[in-house]
C-alpha positions, 0 to 999 in steps of 0.5 A: 443374531448373525455373527460378524466375522473379522474379515467382514468387519475389515472389509466394511472399514476398507470401503467406508467413506474417507474423511480428513481425519483418516488421511491425517491418521495414516500420514502420522502412522506411516509417514510420521507427519501431518498432511498439508491441506492440498495433500488431504484434498488430493487424497480424498479426491482420488482415493475410493476407500482405505485400500486405495489410500493405503496403496497410494501412501505405501507406494509413494517415494516418501514412504519408500525412501523419504522423498515426497512424491510429486503426485501429492504436493507437500506445500499448502494451497493459499487463498490469495485474497483476504476475506474473513471466511477464507482467512484460515487458508490465506497467508498467515500474519507474519508471512514474509514476501519472497524478497523479505521486504514486505510482511503480511499483517492481520486481516490481510494488510501487507506492510513494507518494513525493509528496503531503502526507505524502511520506515520501521527503522525510524521507530527503533531506539537505535535509529540515529538521524544525521547530526544536522538533520534539525538545522536542515529541516529548519532551513527548508521549512522557513524557505518555503514559508517565507517564499510563499508569504513573499508571493502572497500565497496561501501555504500548506506543508504536510507529511503523509503518514506511512501505512505502518504508522496508521495501521500499526495495530495490524502489524504482526507481533514480530514487528515492534515499534519502540519509539516515536518516528522523526515525522512527529518531531518534524511536525511538532518543531516546524508546524508541518502537518501530519494527519495521522489521526484523520487517516487512522479514523478511516473506516475499513482502513485508509490504506489498500491491503496489498499496496503502500498507497491509500485506499479510495476512502483514504484518498478522499479523507486526505484530499478533503483535509488538505482543502480544509487546511487551505481555508476552503470551507467545509461545504466547498471541501465536501463538494470538491471531494464528491466524485460525481461519477460511478464508482467502479470495482476491480481486482488488482495486486498492489506493489506489496501483494505482488511480492508474495507467492501466490500474489495477493489481490484485493478488490480496489475502487475508483471513479477512473476519471479526472472528475471536473478537471482535464489534463492540459500539460503532462510529461509523465509518459516521457519520464516514466519511459526512462524509469523515473518519477522525480521531474514529472509535471502534470497540469490540470485545469477545471474551467468550471471551478468554484475557485479561480486561483492557481495551485502549485503542489510539490509532492510525490505519489501521494499527491500525484493526480491520476484517473484511477488513483486520486492523489491530493492534486486530483482533489485540489483540481476539483475545486481550483481553476488550475493545479500544477503538480511537480513530482519532487517531495517537499520541493520548492521553486519560488520562480516557478510559482510566480511564473504560473501565477499561483497563489496557493502552494502545497508541499508534501512528502511521504513519511519514509523520506523525512530522515533525508531533508530535501534541497532548500530550492530546486529549479523546475525546468532543470528538474524536468530536463534531467528527468527524461535523460537515461542514467 
């Protein structure tokens, strides 16, 4: 049997195929650290054998004077969409956005936990509501109930639960919910609805992964639930929430995913239509032009509606009807003849309700606004006029 010299053995080692473990071994031995995923991939793509790999590392700025070489980035490449097969290479749970207001949770669900309307604060033992909070909400709710009753109108009041409340099991461990939120106190004391059980039960999640708003399925469940609360029969509610059009998928980064680097995207779904309704009045473009939301008014009419009544809805983005995002008012417009949406969370203007002949009223607000009770009454014309004036 021929004798294998040390030189021959070393030559074979130098020219054998490289693997990730080889790159990791040399980084630990020569640089004193583990390589990043992108570094390993770059080295394996360019190094023909151990000789070239050794030359690349020894010739780097990091080996000579401790500075990482620009040719081999030290940061990891991150997949910017969640999929179970790619989860290992995505933003891990607990990763914060650049502005430190949004955080990545489990299975790619992002959460808004800081900022002006921080919902997570409402779940802390140290959180304190204004001293007159309960009295002000009592006045607000009673004004709407009695006002609707005086007009002979069917009335529905609801708080849309926050994503953080609905998908709490997806929160990273560092986000701890210590107590019940003010929304539960409001709903228990004043019979304001809070459909958290219905949204929590939505398969796949009621909320978009990269956004603070509801998914296609979440909006459908919420829309049907409101119709049922308005005493619309089960069959009619189901018919009203059947979209009657092809569902389209598209790739997008929501209001949370866009805060990360790289931005996180997801496949969203929509019908991208007004369904059976049409927009007949709208000031959205003018209000949006000055960077506002409150004061937007959009009127939808459905000439083939099963129900001839007119609805006024006072709400926010969860109620706002759009072609691509079906807020509550979009679903109302599939059943009722005419729907007036006024963007003012949990607002009330009895004169406006009477003027348009509405016999159904819906007042809605997002959970994050609950600590600040709304004004007892507003005037829709004045609100619309102020909405188009630049601050």
